[in-house]
MIKOL-871545 format. One record per residue: residue number from 1; residue in three letters; y negated, x, z negated of N, C-alpha, C, O in turn. Coordinates in steps of 0.001 Angstrom, whole numbers, m for minus. Atoms other than C-alpha are relative to their C-alpha. Layout:
N
<site><nr>NUM</nr><rest>ALA</rest><n_v>Y</n_v><n_u>X</n_u><n_w>Z</n_w><ca_v>Y</ca_v><ca_u>X</ca_u><ca_w>Z</ca_w><c_v>Y</c_v><c_u>X</c_u><c_w>Z</c_w><o_v>Y</o_v><o_u>X</o_u><o_w>Z</o_w></site>
...
# end
This chain:
67
<site><nr>1</nr><rest>MET</rest><n_v>851</n_v><n_u>m864</n_u><n_w>m791</n_w><ca_v>m104663</ca_v><ca_u>85973</ca_u><ca_w>m117036</ca_w><c_v>m222</c_v><c_u>1342</c_u><c_w>m685</c_w><o_v>m320</o_v><o_u>2375</o_u><o_w>m23</o_w></site>
<site><nr>2</nr><rest>GLN</rest><n_v>257</n_v><n_u>m1241</n_u><n_w>735</n_w><ca_v>m105218</ca_v><ca_u>88537</ca_u><ca_w>m119760</ca_w><c_v>1169</c_v><c_u>977</c_u><c_w>139</c_w><o_v>949</o_v><o_u>2188</o_u><o_w>155</o_w></site>
<site><nr>3</nr><rest>ASN</rest><n_v>m1157</n_v><n_u>m885</n_u><n_w>m138</n_w><ca_v>m101649</ca_v><ca_u>89900</ca_u><ca_w>m119383</ca_w><c_v>39</c_v><c_u>667</c_u><c_w>1364</c_w><o_v>613</o_v><o_u>1748</o_u><o_w>1498</o_w></site>
<site><nr>4</nr><rest>ARG</rest><n_v>m75</n_v><n_u>m541</n_u><n_w>m1351</n_w><ca_v>m102127</ca_v><ca_u>90497</ca_u><ca_w>m115658</ca_w><c_v>m1062</c_v><c_u>1062</c_u><c_w>259</c_w><o_v>m938</o_v><o_u>1832</o_u><o_w>1211</o_w></site>
<site><nr>5</nr><rest>ARG</rest><n_v>1091</n_v><n_u>m937</n_u><n_w>m259</n_w><ca_v>m105302</ca_v><ca_u>92553</ca_u><ca_w>m115953</ca_w><c_v>432</c_v><c_u>1466</c_u><c_w>m77</c_w><o_v>69</o_v><o_u>2228</o_u><o_w>819</o_w></site>
<site><nr>6</nr><rest>PRO</rest><n_v>m425</n_v><n_u>m1417</n_u><n_w>11</n_w><ca_v>m103694</ca_v><ca_u>95877</ca_u><ca_w>m117052</ca_w><c_v>914</c_v><c_u>351</c_u><c_w>1161</c_w><o_v>839</o_v><o_u>1458</o_u><o_w>1696</o_w></site>
<site><nr>7</nr><rest>ILE</rest><n_v>m898</n_v><n_u>m277</n_u><n_w>m1122</n_w><ca_v>m101030</ca_v><ca_u>95590</ca_u><ca_w>m114379</ca_w><c_v>m801</c_v><c_u>124</c_u><c_w>1289</c_w><o_v>m497</o_v><o_u>966</o_u><o_w>2134</o_w></site>
<site><nr>8</nr><rest>LEU</rest><n_v>869</n_v><n_u>m97</n_u><n_w>m1171</n_w><ca_v>m103723</ca_v><ca_u>94974</ca_u><ca_w>m111767</ca_w><c_v>m758</c_v><c_u>1326</c_u><c_w>5</c_w><o_v>m932</o_v><o_u>1936</o_u><o_w>1061</o_w></site>
<site><nr>9</nr><rest>MET</rest><n_v>685</n_v><n_u>m1291</n_u><n_w>85</n_w><ca_v>m105618</ca_v><ca_u>98040</ca_u><ca_w>m113015</ca_w><c_v>938</c_v><c_u>1143</c_u><c_w>387</c_w><o_v>520</o_v><o_u>2087</o_u><o_w>1058</o_w></site>
<site><nr>10</nr><rest>ILE</rest><n_v>m972</n_v><n_u>m1042</n_u><n_w>m335</n_w><ca_v>m102458</ca_v><ca_u>100146</ca_u><ca_w>m112706</ca_w><c_v>258</c_v><c_u>12</c_u><c_w>1503</c_w><o_v>359</o_v><o_u>1081</o_u><o_w>2105</o_w></site>
<site><nr>11</nr><rest>ILE</rest><n_v>m251</n_v><n_u>78</n_u><n_w>m1444</n_w><ca_v>m101841</ca_v><ca_u>98908</ca_u><ca_w>m109152</ca_w><c_v>m1200</c_v><c_u>531</c_u><c_w>785</c_w><o_v>m1026</o_v><o_u>1278</o_u><o_w>1748</o_w></site>
<site><nr>12</nr><rest>ILE</rest><n_v>1192</n_v><n_u>m498</n_u><n_w>m685</n_w><ca_v>m105441</ca_v><ca_u>99560</ca_u><ca_w>m108084</ca_w><c_v>m119</c_v><c_u>1514</c_u><c_w>m179</c_w><o_v>m491</o_v><o_u>2222</o_u><o_w>756</o_w></site>
<site><nr>13</nr><rest>GLY</rest><n_v>21</n_v><n_u>m1443</n_u><n_w>240</n_w><ca_v>m105269</ca_v><ca_u>103008</ca_u><ca_w>m109692</ca_w><c_v>995</c_v><c_u>735</c_u><c_w>883</c_w><o_v>697</o_v><o_u>1808</o_u><o_w>1407</o_w></site>
<site><nr>14</nr><rest>PHE</rest><n_v>m1008</n_v><n_u>m615</n_u><n_w>m867</n_w><ca_v>m102079</ca_v><ca_u>103774</ca_u><ca_w>m107779</ca_w><c_v>m476</c_v><c_u>35</c_u><c_w>1449</c_w><o_v>m277</o_v><o_u>1030</o_u><o_w>2145</o_w></site>
<site><nr>15</nr><rest>LEU</rest><n_v>497</n_v><n_u>33</n_u><n_w>m1373</n_w><ca_v>m103678</ca_v><ca_u>102696</ca_u><ca_w>m104504</ca_w><c_v>m1127</c_v><c_u>1004</c_u><c_w>213</c_w><o_v>m1232</o_v><o_u>1601</o_u><o_w>1284</o_w></site>
<site><nr>16</nr><rest>LEU</rest><n_v>1067</n_v><n_u>m994</n_u><n_w>m114</n_w><ca_v>m106707</ca_v><ca_u>104880</ca_u><ca_w>m105181</ca_w><c_v>564</c_v><c_u>1418</c_u><c_w>61</c_w><o_v>99</o_v><o_u>2241</o_u><o_w>850</o_w></site>
<site><nr>17</nr><rest>VAL</rest><n_v>m632</n_v><n_u>m1329</n_u><n_w>m32</n_w><ca_v>m104517</ca_v><ca_u>107908</ca_u><ca_w>m105916</ca_w><c_v>701</c_v><c_u>210</c_u><c_w>1339</c_w><o_v>670</o_v><o_u>1308</o_u><o_w>1896</o_w></site>
<site><nr>18</nr><rest>LEU</rest><n_v>m659</n_v><n_u>m97</n_u><n_w>m1301</n_w><ca_v>m102534</ca_v><ca_u>107175</ca_u><ca_w>m102770</ca_w><c_v>m1014</c_v><c_u>273</c_u><c_w>1107</c_w><o_v>m750</o_v><o_u>1078</o_u><o_w>2000</o_w></site>
<site><nr>19</nr><rest>ALA</rest><n_v>1057</n_v><n_u>m262</n_u><n_w>m985</n_w><ca_v>m105753</ca_v><ca_u>107053</ca_u><ca_w>m100726</ca_w><c_v>m555</c_v><c_u>1410</c_u><c_w>m166</c_w><o_v>m879</o_v><o_u>2074</o_u><o_w>819</o_w></site>
<site><nr>20</nr><rest>GLY</rest><n_v>462</n_v><n_u>m1355</n_u><n_w>256</n_w><ca_v>m106879</ca_v><ca_u>110275</ca_u><ca_w>m102394</ca_w><c_v>968</c_v><c_u>1059</c_u><c_w>483</c_w><o_v>577</o_v><o_u>2212</o_u><o_w>666</o_w></site>
<site><nr>21</nr><rest>TRP</rest><n_v>m988</n_v><n_u>m921</n_u><n_w>m555</n_w><ca_v>m103682</ca_v><ca_u>111894</ca_u><ca_w>m101150</ca_w><c_v>69</c_v><c_u>m119</c_u><c_w>1514</c_w><o_v>280</o_v><o_u>871</o_u><o_w>2215</o_w></site>
<site><nr>22</nr><rest>PHE</rest><n_v>m180</n_v><n_u>272</n_u><n_w>m1427</n_w><ca_v>m103614</ca_v><ca_u>110285</ca_u><ca_w>m97709</ca_w><c_v>m1144</c_v><c_u>560</c_u><c_w>850</c_w><o_v>m902</o_v><o_u>1100</o_u><o_w>1929</o_w></site>
<site><nr>23</nr><rest>PHE</rest><n_v>1130</n_v><n_u>m500</n_u><n_w>m775</n_w><ca_v>m107130</ca_v><ca_u>111221</ca_u><ca_w>m96562</ca_w><c_v>44</c_v><c_u>1515</c_u><c_w>204</c_w><o_v>m193</o_v><o_u>1972</o_u><o_w>1322</o_w></site>
<site><nr>24</nr><rest>PRO</rest><n_v>m131</n_v><n_u>m1445</n_u><n_w>m262</n_w><ca_v>m106663</ca_v><ca_u>114977</ca_u><ca_w>m97124</ca_w><c_v>1161</c_v><c_u>331</c_u><c_w>940</c_w><o_v>1086</o_v><o_u>1283</o_u><o_w>1716</o_w></site>
<site><nr>25</nr><rest>LEU</rest><n_v>m1117</n_v><n_u>m219</n_u><n_w>m916</n_w><ca_v>m103315</ca_v><ca_u>114736</ca_u><ca_w>m95342</ca_w><c_v>m458</c_v><c_u>m198</c_u><c_w>1442</c_w><o_v>m110</o_v><o_u>588</o_u><o_w>2322</o_w></site>
<site><nr>26</nr><rest>LEU</rest><n_v>517</n_v><n_u>231</n_u><n_w>m1345</n_w><ca_v>m105066</ca_v><ca_u>113261</ca_u><ca_w>m92320</ca_w><c_v>m991</c_v><c_u>1082</c_u><c_w>419</c_w><o_v>m1078</o_v><o_u>1420</o_u><o_w>1599</o_w></site>
<site><nr>27</nr><rest>MET</rest><n_v>936</n_v><n_u>m1088</n_u><n_w>m329</n_w><ca_v>m107732</ca_v><ca_u>115970</ca_u><ca_w>m92525</ca_w><c_v>753</c_v><c_u>1279</c_u><c_w>352</c_w><o_v>353</o_v><o_u>2004</o_u><o_w>1263</o_w></site>
<site><nr>28</nr><rest>VAL</rest><n_v>m789</n_v><n_u>m1205</n_u><n_w>m296</n_w><ca_v>m105113</ca_v><ca_u>118732</ca_u><ca_w>m92586</ca_w><c_v>695</c_v><c_u>m126</c_u><c_w>1346</c_w><o_v>831</o_v><o_u>856</o_u><o_w>2076</o_w></site>
<site><nr>29</nr><rest>MET</rest><n_v>m651</n_v><n_u>230</n_u><n_w>m1290</n_w><ca_v>m103326</ca_v><ca_u>117162</ca_u><ca_w>m89624</ca_w><c_v>m1015</c_v><c_u>m112</c_u><c_w>1141</c_w><o_v>m636</o_v><o_u>m315</o_u><o_w>2295</o_w></site>
<site><nr>30</nr><rest>LYS</rest><n_v>1102</n_v><n_u>56</n_u><n_w>m965</n_w><ca_v>m106735</ca_v><ca_u>117126</ca_u><ca_w>m87845</ca_w><c_v>m101</c_v><c_u>m1359</c_u><c_w>692</c_w><o_v>m554</o_v><o_u>m1439</o_u><o_w>1834</o_w></site>
<site><nr>31</nr><rest>LEU</rest><n_v>194</n_v><n_u>1347</n_u><n_w>m516</n_w><ca_v>m106614</ca_v><ca_u>113360</ca_u><ca_w>m87311</ca_w><c_v>m1348</c_v><c_u>m566</c_u><c_w>m438</c_w><o_v>m1892</o_v><o_u>m1459</o_u><o_w>213</o_w></site>
<site><nr>32</nr><rest>LEU</rest><n_v>1340</n_v><n_u>329</n_u><n_w>476</n_w><ca_v>m109834</ca_v><ca_u>112978</ca_u><ca_w>m89315</ca_w><c_v>m800</c_v><c_u>1293</c_u><c_w>m98</c_w><o_v>m271</o_v><o_u>2349</o_u><o_w>m444</o_w></site>
<site><nr>33</nr><rest>GLU</rest><n_v>855</n_v><n_u>m1175</n_u><n_w>135</n_w><ca_v>m112771</ca_v><ca_u>115334</ca_u><ca_w>m89237</ca_w><c_v>m282</c_v><c_u>245</c_u><c_w>m1478</c_w><o_v>m610</o_v><o_u>m681</o_u><o_w>m2219</o_w></site>
<site><nr>34</nr><rest>SER</rest><n_v>222</n_v><n_u>m357</n_u><n_w>1391</n_w><ca_v>m113146</ca_v><ca_u>117165</ca_u><ca_w>m92517</ca_w><c_v>m1491</c_v><c_u>139</c_u><c_w>m265</c_w><o_v>m2115</o_v><o_u>1127</o_u><o_w>122</o_w></site>
<site><nr>35</nr><rest>THR</rest><n_v>1411</n_v><n_u>m36</n_u><n_w>353</n_w><ca_v>m116609</ca_v><ca_u>116337</ca_u><ca_w>m93801</ca_w><c_v>m126</c_v><c_u>85</c_u><c_w>m1516</c_w><o_v>825</o_v><o_u>m169</o_u><o_w>m2255</o_w></site>
<site><nr>36</nr><rest>PHE</rest><n_v>235</n_v><n_u>m93</n_u><n_w>1438</n_w><ca_v>m118163</ca_v><ca_u>116877</ca_u><ca_w>m97193</ca_w><c_v>145</c_v><c_u>m1366</c_u><c_w>m652</c_w><o_v>734</o_v><o_u>m1479</o_u><o_w>m1727</o_w></site>
<site><nr>37</nr><rest>LEU</rest><n_v>m68</n_v><n_u>1351</n_u><n_w>561</n_w><ca_v>m118480</ca_v><ca_u>113121</ca_u><ca_w>m97768</ca_w><c_v>1437</c_v><c_u>m478</c_u><c_w>m132</c_w><o_v>1818</o_v><o_u>m1033</o_u><o_w>m1163</o_w></site>
<site><nr>38</nr><rest>LEU</rest><n_v>m1394</n_v><n_u>440</n_u><n_w>55</n_w><ca_v>m114852</ca_v><ca_u>112416</ca_u><ca_w>m96920</ca_w><c_v>788</c_v><c_u>789</c_u><c_w>m1041</c_w><o_v>1635</o_v><o_u>222</o_u><o_w>m1731</o_w></site>
<site><nr>39</nr><rest>SER</rest><n_v>m675</n_v><n_u>m804</n_u><n_w>1023</n_w><ca_v>m113650</ca_v><ca_u>115285</ca_u><ca_w>m99103</ca_w><c_v>m403</c_v><c_u>m440</c_u><c_w>m1401</c_w><o_v>439</o_v><o_u>m534</o_u><o_w>m2294</o_w></site>
<site><nr>40</nr><rest>PHE</rest><n_v>474</n_v><n_u>465</n_u><n_w>1305</n_w><ca_v>m115811</ca_v><ca_u>114110</ca_u><ca_w>m101998</ca_w><c_v>574</c_v><c_u>m1374</c_u><c_w>m334</c_w><o_v>985</o_v><o_u>m1608</o_u><o_w>m1471</o_w></site>
<site><nr>41</nr><rest>LEU</rest><n_v>m580</n_v><n_u>1325</n_u><n_w>244</n_w><ca_v>m114622</ca_v><ca_u>110498</ca_u><ca_w>m101604</ca_w><c_v>1488</c_v><c_u>90</c_u><c_w>m326</c_w><o_v>1986</o_v><o_u>m639</o_u><o_w>m1183</o_w></site>
<site><nr>42</nr><rest>SER</rest><n_v>m1417</n_v><n_u>m194</n_u><n_w>280</n_w><ca_v>m111026</ca_v><ca_u>111657</ca_u><ca_w>m101541</ca_w><c_v>219</c_v><c_u>497</c_u><c_w>m1425</c_w><o_v>1118</o_v><o_u>32</o_u><o_w>m2124</o_w></site>
<site><nr>43</nr><rest>TYR</rest><n_v>m77</n_v><n_u>m509</n_u><n_w>1371</n_w><ca_v>m111552</ca_v><ca_u>113603</ca_u><ca_w>m104754</ca_w><c_v>m349</c_v><c_u>m1096</c_u><c_w>m1002</c_w><o_v>311</o_v><o_u>m1233</o_u><o_w>m2032</o_w></site>
<site><nr>44</nr><rest>ALA</rest><n_v>412</n_v><n_u>1091</n_u><n_w>894</n_w><ca_v>m113345</ca_v><ca_u>110643</ca_u><ca_w>m106352</ca_w><c_v>1075</c_v><c_u>m1075</c_u><c_w>m88</c_w><o_v>1306</o_v><o_u>m1632</o_u><o_w>m1161</o_w></site>
<site><nr>45</nr><rest>PHE</rest><n_v>m1095</n_v><n_u>971</n_u><n_w>25</n_w><ca_v>m110515</ca_v><ca_u>108298</ca_u><ca_w>m105343</ca_w><c_v>1136</c_v><c_u>495</c_u><c_w>m893</c_w><o_v>1703</o_v><o_u>m279</o_u><o_w>m1664</o_w></site>
<site><nr>46</nr><rest>SER</rest><n_v>m1090</n_v><n_u>m549</n_u><n_w>810</n_w><ca_v>m107962</ca_v><ca_u>110609</ca_u><ca_w>m106944</ca_w><c_v>m328</c_v><c_u>m56</c_u><c_w>m1493</c_w><o_v>486</o_v><o_u>m515</o_u><o_w>m2295</o_w></site>
<site><nr>47</nr><rest>ILE</rest><n_v>391</n_v><n_u>m19</n_u><n_w>1409</n_w><ca_v>m109863</ca_v><ca_u>111037</ca_u><ca_w>m110211</ca_w><c_v>m146</c_v><c_u>m1423</c_u><c_w>m529</c_w><o_v>323</o_v><o_u>m1733</o_u><o_w>m1624</o_w></site>
<site><nr>48</nr><rest>GLY</rest><n_v>174</n_v><n_u>1385</n_u><n_w>422</n_w><ca_v>m110833</ca_v><ca_u>107365</ca_u><ca_w>m110386</ca_w><c_v>1325</c_v><c_u>m731</c_u><c_w>m136</c_w><o_v>1501</o_v><o_u>m1532</o_u><o_w>m1054</o_w></site>
<site><nr>49</nr><rest>GLY</rest><n_v>m1316</n_v><n_u>633</n_u><n_w>72</n_w><ca_v>m107266</ca_v><ca_u>106267</ca_u><ca_w>m109697</ca_w><c_v>786</c_v><c_u>452</c_u><c_w>m1210</c_w><o_v>1460</o_v><o_u>m352</o_u><o_w>m1854</o_w></site>
<site><nr>50</nr><rest>ILE</rest><n_v>m700</n_v><n_u>m512</n_u><n_w>1179</n_w><ca_v>m105861</ca_v><ca_u>108496</ca_u><ca_w>m112395</ca_w><c_v>m588</c_v><c_u>m615</c_u><c_w>m1267</c_w><o_v>148</o_v><o_u>m1055</o_u><o_w>m2151</o_w></site>
<site><nr>51</nr><rest>LEU</rest><n_v>646</n_v><n_u>585</n_u><n_w>1185</n_w><ca_v>m108419</ca_v><ca_u>107268</ca_u><ca_w>m114928</ca_w><c_v>316</c_v><c_u>m1485</c_u><c_w>m127</c_w><o_v>624</o_v><o_u>m1965</o_u><o_w>m1218</o_w></site>
<site><nr>52</nr><rest>LEU</rest><n_v>m294</n_v><n_u>1433</n_u><n_w>38</n_w><ca_v>m107885</ca_v><ca_u>103626</ca_u><ca_w>m113993</ca_w><c_v>1457</c_v><c_u>m254</c_u><c_w>m385</c_w><o_v>1748</o_v><o_u>m1187</o_u><o_w>m1134</o_w></site>
<site><nr>53</nr><rest>GLY</rest><n_v>m1402</n_v><n_u>146</n_u><n_w>354</n_w><ca_v>m104118</ca_v><ca_u>104046</ca_u><ca_w>m114227</ca_w><c_v>271</c_v><c_u>293</c_u><c_w>m1465</c_w><o_v>1063</o_v><o_u>m401</o_u><o_w>m2103</o_w></site>
<site><nr>54</nr><rest>VAL</rest><n_v>m187</n_v><n_u>m342</n_u><n_w>1416</n_w><ca_v>m104309</ca_v><ca_u>105699</ca_u><ca_w>m117642</ca_w><c_v>m578</c_v><c_u>m1092</c_u><c_w>m894</c_w><o_v>34</o_v><o_u>m1472</o_u><o_w>m1893</o_w></site>
<site><nr>55</nr><rest>ILE</rest><n_v>603</n_v><n_u>1076</n_u><n_w>800</n_w><ca_v>m106673</ca_v><ca_u>103026</ca_u><ca_w>m118975</ca_w><c_v>846</c_v><c_u>m1267</c_u><c_w>80</c_w><o_v>1052</o_v><o_u>m1940</o_u><o_w>m931</o_w></site>
<site><nr>56</nr><rest>GLY</rest><n_v>m869</n_v><n_u>1170</n_u><n_w>m153</n_w><ca_v>m104471</ca_v><ca_u>100261</ca_u><ca_w>m117556</ca_w><c_v>1299</c_v><c_u>144</c_u><c_w>m778</c_w><o_v>1778</o_v><o_u>m821</o_u><o_w>m1372</o_w></site>
<site><nr>57</nr><rest>THR</rest><n_v>m1226</n_v><n_u>m238</n_u><n_w>759</n_w><ca_v>m101377</ca_v><ca_u>101835</ca_u><ca_w>m119092</ca_w><c_v>m248</c_v><c_u>m107</c_u><c_w>m1502</c_w><o_v>573</o_v><o_u>m660</o_u><o_w>m2233</o_w></site>
<site><nr>58</nr><rest>ALA</rest><n_v>337</n_v><n_u>101</n_u><n_w>1421</n_w><ca_v>m103086</ca_v><ca_u>102153</ca_u><ca_w>m122468</ca_w><c_v>m224</c_v><c_u>m1456</c_u><c_w>m413</c_w><o_v>206</o_v><o_u>m1869</o_u><o_w>m1489</o_w></site>
<site><nr>59</nr><rest>MET</rest><n_v>203</n_v><n_u>1421</n_u><n_w>302</n_w><ca_v>m104181</ca_v><ca_u>98505</ca_u><ca_w>m122336</ca_w><c_v>1330</c_v><c_u>m755</c_u><c_w>m24</c_w><o_v>1557</o_v><o_u>m1609</o_u><o_w>m882</o_w></site>
<site><nr>60</nr><rest>TYR</rest><n_v>m1301</n_v><n_u>670</n_u><n_w>m84</n_w><ca_v>m100687</ca_v><ca_u>97403</ca_u><ca_w>m121333</ca_w><c_v>847</c_v><c_u>291</c_u><c_w>m1234</c_w><o_v>1465</o_v><o_u>m616</o_u><o_w>m1792</o_w></site>
<site><nr>61</nr><rest>THR</rest><n_v>m817</n_v><n_u>m336</n_u><n_w>1167</n_w><ca_v>m98993</ca_v><ca_u>99283</ca_u><ca_w>m124157</ca_w><c_v>m594</c_v><c_u>m564</c_u><c_w>m1288</c_w><o_v>146</o_v><o_u>m970</o_u><o_w>m2184</o_w></site>
<site><nr>62</nr><rest>SER</rest><n_v>599</n_v><n_u>558</n_u><n_w>1214</n_w><ca_v>m101511</ca_v><ca_u>98132</ca_u><ca_w>m126760</ca_w><c_v>206</c_v><c_u>m1505</c_u><c_w>m76</c_w><o_v>372</o_v><o_u>m2047</o_u><o_w>m1168</o_w></site>
<site><nr>63</nr><rest>MET</rest><n_v>m258</n_v><n_u>1435</n_u><n_w>13</n_w><ca_v>m101054</ca_v><ca_u>94506</ca_u><ca_w>m125712</ca_w><c_v>1447</c_v><c_u>m312</c_u><c_w>m362</c_w><o_v>1713</o_v><o_u>m1275</o_u><o_w>m1081</o_w></site>
<site><nr>64</nr><rest>ASN</rest><n_v>m1418</n_v><n_u>251</n_u><n_w>279</n_w><ca_v>m97260</ca_v><ca_u>94742</ca_u><ca_w>m125864</ca_w><c_v>407</c_v><c_u>496</c_u><c_w>m1375</c_w><o_v>1426</o_v><o_u>51</o_u><o_w>m1902</o_w></site>
<site><nr>65</nr><rest>ARG</rest><n_v>m309</n_v><n_u>m500</n_u><n_w>1331</n_w><ca_v>m97298</ca_v><ca_u>96639</ca_u><ca_w>m129165</ca_w><c_v>m271</c_v><c_u>m1062</c_u><c_w>m1049</c_w><o_v>411</o_v><o_u>m1115</o_u><o_w>m2072</o_w></site>
<site><nr>66</nr><rest>ARG</rest><n_v>371</n_v><n_u>1051</n_u><n_w>947</n_w><ca_v>m98926</ca_v><ca_u>93683</ca_u><ca_w>m130915</ca_w><c_v>1053</c_v><c_u>m1086</c_u><c_w>m107</c_w><o_v>1155</o_v><o_u>m1748</o_u><o_w>m1140</o_w></site>
<site><nr>67</nr><rest>LYS</rest><n_v>m987</n_v><n_u>1097</n_u><n_w>m14</n_w><ca_v>m96108</ca_v><ca_u>91308</ca_u><ca_w>m129964</ca_w><c_v>1188</c_v><c_u>274</c_u><c_w>m879</c_w><o_v>2094</o_v><o_u>m554</o_u><o_w>m968</o_w></site>
# end
């Protein structure tokens, strides 16, 4: 279970970054109304996904370095 946790963090981070890209795309295409909350959530998804991906990658490399 411990080996799967960094990979899960990387996958969740990727999905958050993807959502942070997809929502602004829908706002530009005028399929979603551009609100402050949606713009802020999109930004938070992008930043959170990047941070989660970097932390997951660091955990993954540190676990595999020990072997």
